[in-house]
N, C-alpha and C positions, 0 to 999 in steps of 0.2 A: 415928208420926205425919209428913208433911213437913208444916212453918211456911208460909203461904198469903206470898206476895209482896206489897208493896203494891200493884204490877201487876194480881194477881189479885185481890185486893179489888175493887178499883175495878170490874172484868172481872164480877165476879159480884155491882156494885151496880148497874152498869150493867143489869143482865139482868135484877132484880127491877124498873130503877126501868122497864122497857119491856116486863112482864107490865101495866104498870097504865098505860103512855102513850106516845103516838108519842112514838117515836125523836128523831124530826124536835125535838119541844119541850122533852126531856129537858137540862138544863141542865147545866155540867159544876157547880155553886154544889151543885145533886140530888143529883150523883154523888156530891160530896166528902162531901155531909149524908147518906145510904144509909152509902158508906163506914166512917165515924168516922175518916175520915187527913183531913189539914191540905188546903187550897186549893193552899201550897210544896208540898208530896210529889205532887199531882198533874200540876203543873204540870214537880218533875222528876224524870218517867218521860214524860209528853205533851208536845204543843202544845197540842189541841183534843179534843173528843169525836169526829175524825172520824179522829183517830187512836190515840187507844184501841180502835172499832173494827175497827182494819183489824190493830190488835192479835191483838184476842179471835183477829179471824179466823186471822191467823199462827199463835199459838200454838195453838189448839187445829190449824190442817194439819200442824204438828210433831209437834205428843205422835202423830197418830197417823200420819206415816209414821212415826217412829218407830216406833212396835208394829207397823206392816206389815212393815217395814224386815229388823224384828229375829225377826219369824215368832210374834211374840206374839198377830196373829189374823189373820183372812183375810179377804180383802176384802169380802169376804160383813157378818162381821161391822163392818168399818166402815163398810159403805152404814148396815145398822141404827144404828147410830151414830149414823152421818149425820137419819136418818128420826127417830131420834129426840128428838136436840136441836131438829131444826125439830119437832116434834109438842110439847114443851116449853116452845117460846122462840118461836110461834107468830107474838105482836102484836109483837111486837120484829120478827119476820122481815115480817112484815108488812107493817109503817109501815114499814120502816125498809130494804124490798127488793123493797117494790113496782115498779108501772110501768116494770118490766123496764126492756133495760140501758144506756135513758137517766139511771136513778138511779143517781147517787155511789154509795153502797153499793153495790147489785148490780151494779155492774162491780166493781167492789172483790172482789167476792166471785167473779164468777168469773170471773176474772185469779187472785185465789190459788188458788181449787181446780184451774186449771188446770195453773197454776204446781205445786200439792200432786201430781197424777193426775203430770203428766211426771217431776218427780223421786223421784216412787214409781216407775217404768217404769226409770227411769235408774237406780236405785242396784240394784235389786230384779236387771235383768241388766248389772251392767257396763258401763254405755253414758257417756260421757261427754256428750252432749247427744242428744235428743230427735231420732229418725230423722226427715227432712223433711215424709215423706207420712203419718207420724204426729200430726201436730199437728191437723190438720181435725178428724182422728175425734174427740183428746180434748177437742176446746175443744166439740163435738159432742155426746159422751156429756155431759161438767159440763155440758153447756144446754140438756140434755132433765133430766139429774138435777138437776135447782136448778129445772125447773118442774114436775116432778115432784113433790117438796119439800115446795114451796109449794104447793100443789092439794093433796098430801095433809096439810096441815099445816093448811091453812084446812077441815078438815071438807068437804070435795066429792066423795072417793071410798071407797067404801065398802069395805074391807079392811085385812089386817093388817098391821104393818110387816112384819115377812116374807111378803108376799103382793108387797109396794110392792117389798122387795127384791129375789125374781128376778124380776118383770117388767121391770125394769131390769137384770136380768144375760141377761134374753133376747131386752129392746133391743141389747145394746151390736153397735157395732158392728165386726164379725168381728174387722177387721186389731189390734184392742185384746185381745178373748182371751184369745190367748198371754201377752200380758206381764199380765194379772190374774187373769184365773181357773184358772192353773197352779200 
């Protein structure tokens, strides 16, 4: 079993705290106490809580991207994993990422997700850069997925995760399908 890094321990501590409390109200001190590590260790890795949140998103995206590119799982499985993460961490996401794209955490998440999807398309298809005409479709699809994940995790929709994933794939812009579903 792989030993967890200090960053992973801090990330897990934040997610655990966020199940009980709004993200904005969680302090670095609380994260450190929950982690069992020192304040100095936290600041060796992160400037502040926002940088930890950004790291959590980037790390999760990078792991998912590597699994996709290495063909260890399908795009459908990644969508299901995202739905599970949103559902399991609904309070964290609702309090930290609510309020639309004006919310800095939401903006960070949307940008990170767009970068993830663009990187995946490029790596999978041997492209150096995403074709400009696809960028808008990536943004549209990511935005619609984030809204759907948020609504679903708030238990507003009566469907299974599998059904939601299938709906998102059906609603994917046609120009993206050859890059993501083959």
